[in-house]
N, CA, C and O atoms as a Tinker XYZ file with bonds, in Angstrom:
   136  protein
     1  N    -52.876000  -36.010000  -62.635000    73     2
     2  CA   -53.161000  -37.185000  -61.815000    64     1     3
     3  C    -51.956000  -37.816000  -62.045000    63     2     4     5
     4  O    -51.377000  -37.842000  -60.958000    81     3
     5  N    -51.445000  -38.209000  -62.682000    73     3     6
     6  CA   -50.029000  -39.057000  -62.622000    64     5     7
     7  C    -49.433000  -38.607000  -61.447000    63     6     8     9
     8  O    -49.357000  -39.368000  -60.482000    81     7
     9  N    -48.938000  -37.304000  -61.392000    73     7    10
    10  CA   -47.954000  -37.046000  -60.523000    64     9    11
    11  C    -48.487000  -37.051000  -58.941000    63    10    12    13
    12  O    -47.709000  -37.150000  -57.992000    81    11
    13  N    -49.912000  -36.932000  -58.806000    73    11    14
    14  CA   -50.475000  -37.253000  -57.540000    64    13    15
    15  C    -50.333000  -38.797000  -57.160000    63    14    16    17
    16  O    -50.163000  -39.267000  -56.035000    81    15
    17  N    -50.441000  -39.443000  -58.332000    73    15    18
    18  CA   -50.411000  -41.293000  -58.090000    64    17    19
    19  C    -48.566000  -41.635000  -57.467000    63    18    20    21
    20  O    -48.159000  -42.560000  -56.764000    81    19
    21  N    -47.937000  -40.663000  -57.979000    73    19    22
    22  CA   -46.927000  -40.875000  -58.065000    64    21    23
    23  C    -46.627000  -40.473000  -56.511000    63    22    24    25
    24  O    -46.090000  -41.322000  -55.799000    81    23
    25  N    -46.892000  -39.465000  -56.086000    73    23    26
    26  CA   -46.538000  -39.004000  -55.063000    64    25    27
    27  C    -47.304000  -39.953000  -53.359000    63    26    28    29
    28  O    -47.101000  -39.704000  -52.171000    81    27
    29  N    -48.025000  -40.842000  -53.912000    73    27    30
    30  CA   -48.759000  -41.794000  -53.094000    64    29    31
    31  C    -47.821000  -42.675000  -52.841000    63    30    32    33
    32  O    -47.376000  -42.866000  -51.709000    81    31
    33  N    -47.397000  -43.358000  -53.999000    73    31    34
    34  CA   -46.405000  -44.554000  -54.195000    64    33    35
    35  C    -45.168000  -44.130000  -53.328000    63    34    36    37
    36  O    -44.582000  -44.955000  -52.627000    81    35
    37  N    -44.820000  -42.915000  -53.396000    73    35    38
    38  CA   -43.641000  -42.500000  -52.381000    64    37    39
    39  C    -43.848000  -42.450000  -50.826000    63    38    40    41
    40  O    -43.016000  -42.641000  -49.939000    81    39
    41  N    -45.329000  -42.108000  -50.724000    73    39    42
    42  CA   -45.480000  -42.479000  -48.957000    64    41    43
    43  C    -46.202000  -43.581000  -48.642000    63    42    44    45
    44  O    -46.904000  -43.701000  -47.638000    81    43
    45  N    -45.985000  -44.634000  -49.756000    73    43    46
    46  CA   -46.267000  -45.901000  -49.532000    64    45    47
    47  C    -47.611000  -46.373000  -49.158000    63    46    48    49
    48  O    -47.818000  -47.413000  -48.532000    81    47
    49  N    -48.747000  -45.343000  -49.684000    73    47    50
    50  CA   -49.941000  -45.067000  -49.477000    64    49    51
    51  C    -50.892000  -46.345000  -50.196000    63    50    52    53
    52  O    -52.063000  -46.575000  -49.894000    81    51
    53  N    -50.140000  -47.049000  -51.141000    73    51    54
    54  CA   -50.710000  -48.153000  -52.261000    64    53    55
    55  C    -50.742000  -49.239000  -51.234000    63    54    56    57
    56  O    -49.858000  -49.454000  -50.405000    81    55
    57  N    -52.090000  -50.035000  -51.410000    73    55    58
    58  CA   -51.741000  -51.212000  -50.656000    64    57    59
    59  C    -51.995000  -52.465000  -51.713000    63    58    60    61
    60  O    -53.022000  -52.538000  -52.389000    81    59
    61  N    -50.663000  -53.679000  -51.780000    73    59    62
    62  CA   -50.289000  -54.649000  -52.414000    64    61    63
    63  C    -51.329000  -55.445000  -53.093000    63    62    64    65
    64  O    -51.258000  -55.894000  -54.237000    81    63
    65  N    -52.595000  -55.605000  -52.005000    73    63    66
    66  CA   -53.832000  -56.140000  -52.605000    64    65    67
    67  C    -54.607000  -55.227000  -53.663000    63    66    68    69
    68  O    -55.307000  -55.762000  -54.522000    81    67
    69  N    -54.491000  -54.057000  -53.600000    73    67    70
    70  CA   -55.027000  -53.137000  -53.886000    64    69    71
    71  C    -54.618000  -52.781000  -55.379000    63    70    72    73
    72  O    -55.258000  -51.997000  -56.081000    81    71
    73  N    -53.186000  -53.624000  -55.876000    73    71    74
    74  CA   -53.053000  -52.695000  -56.992000    64    73    75
    75  C    -53.911000  -52.890000  -58.362000    63    74    76    77
    76  O    -53.905000  -51.957000  -59.165000    81    75
    77  N    -54.539000  -53.893000  -58.612000    73    75    78
    78  CA   -55.557000  -54.032000  -59.558000    64    77    79
    79  C    -56.811000  -53.293000  -59.505000    63    78    80    81
    80  O    -57.593000  -53.122000  -60.441000    81    79
    81  N    -56.914000  -52.888000  -58.350000    73    79    82
    82  CA   -58.085000  -51.855000  -58.050000    64    81    83
    83  C    -57.685000  -50.673000  -58.644000    63    82    84    85
    84  O    -58.392000  -50.253000  -59.560000    81    83
    85  N    -56.378000  -49.836000  -58.214000    73    83    86
    86  CA   -55.708000  -48.619000  -58.495000    64    85    87
    87  C    -55.695000  -48.854000  -59.937000    63    86    88    89
    88  O    -56.291000  -47.946000  -60.516000    81    87
    89  N    -55.146000  -49.910000  -60.870000    73    87    90
    90  CA   -55.157000  -49.884000  -62.170000    64    89    91
    91  C    -56.581000  -49.600000  -62.579000    63    90    92    93
    92  O    -56.937000  -48.726000  -63.369000    81    91
    93  N    -57.136000  -50.221000  -62.111000    73    91    94
    94  CA   -58.566000  -50.022000  -62.998000    64    93    95
    95  C    -59.249000  -48.537000  -62.755000    63    94    96    97
    96  O    -59.982000  -48.051000  -63.616000    81    95
    97  N    -58.994000  -47.946000  -61.685000    73    95    98
    98  CA   -59.364000  -46.249000  -61.161000    64    97    99
    99  C    -58.790000  -45.741000  -62.327000    63    98   100   101
   100  O    -59.501000  -45.263000  -63.212000    81    99
   101  N    -57.439000  -45.804000  -62.427000    73    99   102
   102  CA   -56.711000  -45.111000  -63.276000    64   101   103
   103  C    -57.194000  -45.147000  -64.645000    63   102   104   105
   104  O    -57.411000  -44.229000  -65.435000    81   103
   105  N    -57.308000  -46.346000  -64.749000    73   103   106
   106  CA   -58.253000  -46.444000  -66.405000    64   105   107
   107  C    -59.503000  -46.033000  -66.205000    63   106   108   109
   108  O    -60.178000  -46.411000  -67.163000    81   107
   109  N    -60.260000  -45.336000  -65.289000    73   107   110
   110  CA   -61.475000  -45.201000  -65.632000    64   109   111
   111  C    -61.316000  -43.517000  -65.658000    63   110   112   113
   112  O    -62.236000  -42.815000  -66.078000    81   111
   113  N    -60.073000  -42.960000  -65.173000    73   111   114
   114  CA   -59.574000  -41.527000  -64.960000    64   113   115
   115  C    -60.337000  -41.269000  -63.749000    63   114   116   117
   116  O    -61.054000  -40.269000  -63.770000    81   115
   117  N    -60.313000  -42.116000  -62.502000    73   115   118
   118  CA   -60.254000  -41.917000  -61.114000    64   117   119
   119  C    -59.487000  -40.841000  -60.886000    63   118   120   121
   120  O    -58.429000  -40.875000  -61.514000    81   119
   121  N    -59.675000  -39.728000  -60.088000    73   119   122
   122  CA   -58.540000  -38.646000  -59.465000    64   121   123
   123  C    -58.711000  -38.796000  -58.227000    63   122   124   125
   124  O    -59.845000  -38.992000  -57.789000    81   123
   125  N    -57.385000  -38.721000  -57.233000    73   123   126
   126  CA   -57.580000  -38.464000  -55.967000    64   125   127
   127  C    -57.694000  -37.387000  -55.341000    63   126   128   129
   128  O    -56.778000  -36.585000  -55.525000    81   127
   129  N    -58.900000  -36.944000  -54.330000    73   127   130
   130  CA   -58.944000  -35.826000  -54.056000    64   129   131
   131  C    -57.260000  -34.902000  -53.042000    63   130   132   133
   132  O    -56.766000  -35.275000  -51.977000    81   131
   133  N    -56.817000  -33.687000  -53.935000    73   131   134
   134  CA   -55.809000  -33.252000  -52.980000    64   133   135
   135  C    -55.988000  -32.972000  -51.519000    63   134   136
   136  O    -55.030000  -32.609000  -50.838000    81   135
């Protein structure tokens, strides 16, 4: 999951206003669909 998350960061896919949400999803173990 970490690799996928890093890839999304590199692509600039993450939204600044959703950083907290991303962290919460990561804590819940939510994974991105490949």
